[in-house]
C-alpha positions as semicolon CSV with decimal commas, in nm:
position;residue;x (nm);y (nm);z (nm)
1;M;-0,174;0,617;7,296
2;I;-0,042;0,926;7,118
3;N;0,188;0,710;6,902
4;A;-0,104;0,483;6,811
5;V;-0,313;0,782;6,712
6;G;-0,025;0,922;6,507
7;N;0,025;0,592;6,329
8;R;-0,344;0,570;6,254
9;M;-0,341;0,922;6,111
10;T;-0,036;0,842;5,897
11;R;-0,203;0,534;5,758
12;E;-0,519;0,731;5,684
13;I;-0,324;1,000;5,504
14;A;-0,148;0,734;5,294
15;R;-0,482;0,573;5,212
16;Q;-0,627;0,905;5,099
17;Q;-0,319;0,974;4,885
18;K;-0,364;0,635;4,723
19;L;-0,729;0,715;4,656
20;A;-0,629;1,050;4,504
21;E;-0,378;0,871;4,278
22;Q;-0,648;0,625;4,169
23;I;-0,880;0,915;4,089
24;E;-0,608;1,088;3,887
25;R;-0,534;0,765;3,695
26;T;-0,905;0,714;3,621
27;Q;-0,936;1,075;3,502
28;I;-0,640;1,024;3,267
29;Q;-0,798;0,704;3,135
30;I;-1,119;0,895;3,060
31;S;-0,952;1,197;2,902
32;S;-0,701;0,997;2,694
33;G;-0,943;0,717;2,606
34;K;-0,670;0,465;2,690
35;R;-0,712;0,221;2,977
36;L;-0,341;0,135;2,997
37;Q;-0,105;0,422;3,067
38;R;0,201;0,210;3,136
39;M;0,295;-0,155;3,097
40;S;0,277;-0,218;3,473
41;D;-0,097;-0,142;3,466
42;D;-0,158;-0,478;3,296
43;P;0,156;-0,655;3,163
44;V;-0,039;-0,927;2,981
45;S;-0,261;-0,679;2,798
46;A;0,037;-0,454;2,726
47;R;0,222;-0,741;2,560
48;R;-0,083;-0,822;2,352
49;I;-0,113;-0,459;2,243
50;A;0,252;-0,462;2,138
51;T;0,196;-0,778;1,935
52;I;-0,111;-0,630;1,768
53;G;0,084;-0,312;1,694
54;T;0,353;-0,512;1,516
55;S;0,091;-0,691;1,309
56;Q;-0,078;-0,361;1,223
57;A;0,255;-0,214;1,110
58;S;0,315;-0,517;0,887
59;I;-0,033;-0,489;0,738
60;A;0,026;-0,120;0,667
61;A;0,350;-0,205;0,483
62;W;0,185;-0,484;0,284
63;D;-0,109;-0,261;0,201
64;T;0,134;0,000;0,067
65;N;0,291;-0,269;-0,151
66;I;-0,049;-0,379;-0,278
67;N;-0,140;-0,023;-0,372
68;A;0,193;0,024;-0,548
69;A;0,161;-0,309;-0,729
70;S;-0,197;-0,233;-0,830
71;A;-0,079;0,092;-0,986
72;L;0,189;-0,100;-1,178
73;V;-0,066;-0,355;-1,297
74;S;-0,303;-0,082;-1,410
75;Q;-0,026;0,087;-1,606
76;A;0,090;-0,245;-1,752
77;D;-0,267;-0,326;-1,854
78;G;-0,283;-0,004;-2,055
79;V;0,050;-0,079;-2,220
80;M;-0,059;-0,431;-2,309
81;K;-0,375;-0,299;-2,473
82;S;-0,158;-0,077;-2,691
83;V;0,075;-0,368;-2,770
84;S;-0,220;-0,586;-2,868
85;N;-0,361;-0,314;-3,093
86;L;-0,025;-0,263;-3,261
87;M;0,024;-0,634;-3,318
88;T;-0,322;-0,661;-3,470
89;R;-0,252;-0,365;-3,696
90;A;0,081;-0,516;-3,803
91;R;-0,092;-0,840;-3,899
92;E;-0,362;-0,653;-4,095
93;L;-0,097;-0,460;-4,288
94;T;0,105;-0,772;-4,364
95;L;-0,208;-0,955;-4,484
96;A;-0,286;-0,661;-4,710
97;A;0,063;-0,673;-4,855
98;A;0,027;-1,047;-4,920
99;S;-0,264;-0,990;-5,158
100;G;-0,186;-0,995;-5,527
101;T;-0,337;-0,650;-5,574
102;A;-0,076;-0,465;-5,366
103;S;0,151;-0,255;-5,585
104;P;0,518;-0,186;-5,507
105;A;0,416;0,162;-5,387
106;D;0,151;0,009;-5,162
107;R;0,405;-0,234;-5,020
108;A;0,649;0,049;-4,958
109;T;0,385;0,243;-4,765
110;I;0,292;-0,067;-4,565
111;A;0,658;-0,141;-4,491
112;A;0,707;0,216;-4,365
113;E;0,407;0,188;-4,132
114;L;0,530;-0,148;-4,005
115;G;0,863;0,015;-3,925
116;T;0,683;0,284;-3,728
117;I;0,486;0,018;-3,539
118;A;0,813;-0,160;-3,453
119;D;0,952;0,165;-3,312
120;E;0,637;0,214;-3,104
121;M;0,672;-0,141;-2,975
122;D;1,026;-0,067;-2,858
123;S;0,900;0,244;-2,681
124;L;0,628;0,047;-2,506
125;A;0,880;-0,214;-2,394
126;A;1,085;0,066;-2,237
127;T;0,788;0,220;-2,048
128;R;0,879;0,350;-1,703
129;D;0,664;0,366;-1,392
130;S;0,593;0,672;-1,176
131;N;0,926;0,625;-0,997
132;G;1,121;0,625;-1,320
133;E;1,190;0,252;-1,302
134;P;1,127;0,018;-1,597
135;L;0,766;-0,101;-1,581
136;F;0,873;-0,430;-1,738
137;A;1,199;-0,521;-1,566
138;T;1,498;-0,559;-1,795
139;G;1,620;-0,854;-1,588
140;A;1,416;-1,076;-1,361
141;A;1,061;-0,965;-1,288
142;R;1,028;-0,741;-0,981
143;V;0,897;-0,953;-0,692
144;M;0,704;-0,777;-0,413
145;R;0,581;-0,903;-0,076
146;F;0,212;-0,875;0,007
147;D;0,186;-1,086;0,323
148;S;0,411;-1,282;0,555
149;D;0,415;-1,576;0,314
150;I;0,290;-1,424;-0,014
151;S;0,518;-1,260;-0,267
152;F;0,511;-1,250;-0,644
153;A;0,585;-1,028;-0,943
154;P;0,271;-0,830;-1,037
155;V;0,418;-0,736;-1,374
156;P;0,626;-0,976;-1,585
157;A;0,976;-0,898;-1,710
158;A;1,024;-0,732;-2,048
159;A;1,176;-1,049;-2,192
160;D;0,867;-1,246;-2,095
161;V;0,633;-1,003;-2,272
162;F;0,823;-0,857;-2,564
163;V;1,033;-1,157;-2,668
164;I;0,903;-1,476;-2,829
165;A;1,112;-1,766;-2,956
166;G;1,427;-1,563;-2,901
167;N;1,314;-1,265;-3,109
168;S;1,162;-0,941;-2,986
169;L;0,816;-0,845;-3,109
170;S;0,962;-0,540;-3,279
171;T;1,213;-0,758;-3,465
172;G;0,932;-0,978;-3,593
173;I;0,748;-0,669;-3,719
174;R;1,063;-0,538;-3,889
175;D;1,113;-0,878;-4,052
176;A;0,758;-0,846;-4,186
177;A;0,838;-0,495;-4,315
178;T;1,149;-0,624;-4,495
179;A;0,953;-0,909;-4,656
180;V;0,674;-0,672;-4,762
181;A;0,914;-0,417;-4,911
182;A;1,086;-0,692;-5,112
183;G;0,757;-0,845;-5,223
184;N;0,886;-1,183;-5,099
185;K;0,567;-1,388;-5,077
186;P;0,708;-1,687;-4,884
187;A;0,874;-1,452;-4,634
188;I;0,549;-1,255;-4,601
189;D;0,358;-1,576;-4,527
190;T;0,619;-1,670;-4,267
191;A;0,585;-1,324;-4,112
192;I;0,207;-1,361;-4,091
193;T;0,243;-1,691;-3,907
194;A;0,496;-1,532;-3,671
195;L;0,261;-1,240;-3,609
196;D;-0,026;-1,480;-3,532
197;N;0,190;-1,653;-3,272
198;A;0,299;-1,319;-3,130
199;I;-0,061;-1,201;-3,096
200;G;-0,146;-1,516;-2,899
201;H;0,163;-1,467;-2,684
202;V;0,069;-1,107;-2,606
203;A;-0,287;-1,212;-2,519
204;D;-0,156;-1,473;-2,275
205;R;0,073;-1,224;-2,103
206;H;-0,204;-0,966;-2,088
207;A;-0,432;-1,220;-1,923
208;G;-0,158;-1,301;-1,672
209;I;-0,135;-0,935;-1,574
210;G;-0,513;-0,927;-1,532
211;L;-0,498;-1,230;-1,303
212;A;-0,229;-1,060;-1,095
213;G;-0,455;-0,756;-1,061
214;G;-0,743;-0,971;-0,942
215;R;-0,520;-1,144;-0,691
216;L;-0,403;-0,808;-0,557
217;D;-0,765;-0,698;-0,513
218;R;-0,842;-1,010;-0,310
219;L;-0,531;-0,970;-0,098
220;G;-0,622;-0,608;-0,032
221;D;-0,969;-0,710;0,084
222;E;-0,824;-0,978;0,311
223;L;-0,575;-0,736;0,465
224;A;-0,850;-0,480;0,521
225;A;-1,062;-0,740;0,702
226;R;-0,767;-0,847;0,918
227;G;-0,691;-0,484;0,993
228;I;-1,046;-0,427;1,118
229;T;-1,029;-0,738;1,336
230;L;-0,698;-0,629;1,490
231;K;-0,824;-0,275;1,544
232;D;-1,132;-0,405;1,725
233;E;-0,925;-0,641;1,939
234;R;-0,677;-0,368;2,026
235;S;-0,960;-0,133;2,117
236;S;-1,114;-0,394;2,347
237;V;-0,781;-0,440;2,525
238;E;-0,645;-0,086;2,522
239;D;-0,934;0,159;2,515
240;T;-1,118;0,289;2,819
241;D;-1,473;0,167;2,879
242;L;-1,613;0,512;2,955
243;S;-1,926;0,391;3,133
244;V;-1,722;0,171;3,367
245;A;-1,450;0,433;3,418
246;I;-1,699;0,709;3,498
247;A;-1,875;0,484;3,749
248;E;-1,538;0,401;3,908
249;L;-1,446;0,770;3,921
250;N;-1,772;0,859;4,095
251;A;-1,722;0,580;4,350
252;Q;-1,361;0,686;4,410
253;D;-1,468;1,050;4,455
254;L;-1,731;0,949;4,710
255;T;-1,487;0,727;4,898
256;L;-1,224;1,000;4,913
257;A;-1,478;1,265;5,018
258;A;-1,605;1,041;5,296
259;A;-1,252;0,964;5,412
260;Q;-1,159;1,332;5,413
261;A;-1,472;1,424;5,607
262;A;-1,403;1,158;5,868
263;F;-1,041;1,263;5,891
264;A;-1,137;1,627;5,939
265;K;-1,383;1,533;6,215
266;I;-1,116;1,333;6,395
267;N;-0,869;1,619;6,371
268;R;-1,118;1,856;6,540
269;Q;-1,099;1,646;6,856
270;T;-0,881;1,776;7,138
271;L;-0,584;1,594;7,283
272;F;-0,789;1,536;7,595
273;D;-1,062;1,370;7,381
274;L;-0,808;1,139;7,225
275;L;-0,656;1,042;7,564
276;R;-0,991;0,956;7,721
């Protein structure tokens, strides 16, 4: 009889300890806001949280790339506007020199300004980004990744922008300056045609950069939407439902209090009471 009573008391103590552990776990869930404290709490949910976390880390990296690429595109857009303005000015000057009213002194002044424009064009081609890297790559265009299966170069290579038909834009402008200074009408006409082609080329490349910027904006919006979806899903799996947890805590407290009260009442009985 005594052994049976002792076993019953041991089991009751173990049950109350388990209840106390449940209460402590529920309190931690409420205070931390996280339903899962360790993987063993819910292995399936824990694996899903880990998968979501990996996806969120990837999205964060891609978002960083999008922001960096957008900054490059914005800078390149400004450079291309300057290039377009310089090319237009070079054409205007060359047209002025082609008129029969331009004197040798006028042509010399125009040739000098064209030379300055060519130097500015070289400077623009050598523009560097905020990290000190060439904005327009000297080799192949810089390709960046923006999603698991999406990667492209937001800014074209220097050769794709500043070179046409094997000649740099600055070389074409210097050729125009040489023709103007010499008063060589056929060469001036050839230079004007070359400048017209160069202006169209620059406009096409500028448009391409604009398209890349628009694509980056759309990708950024898509990543943001996916990020919100993943955050919501993770919250539904990982976060504590406070209303449910508080109700569980109250029920656990009541159960433990009742068990302790009953246990205390039993312990007040005498050995004679237990043997009867």
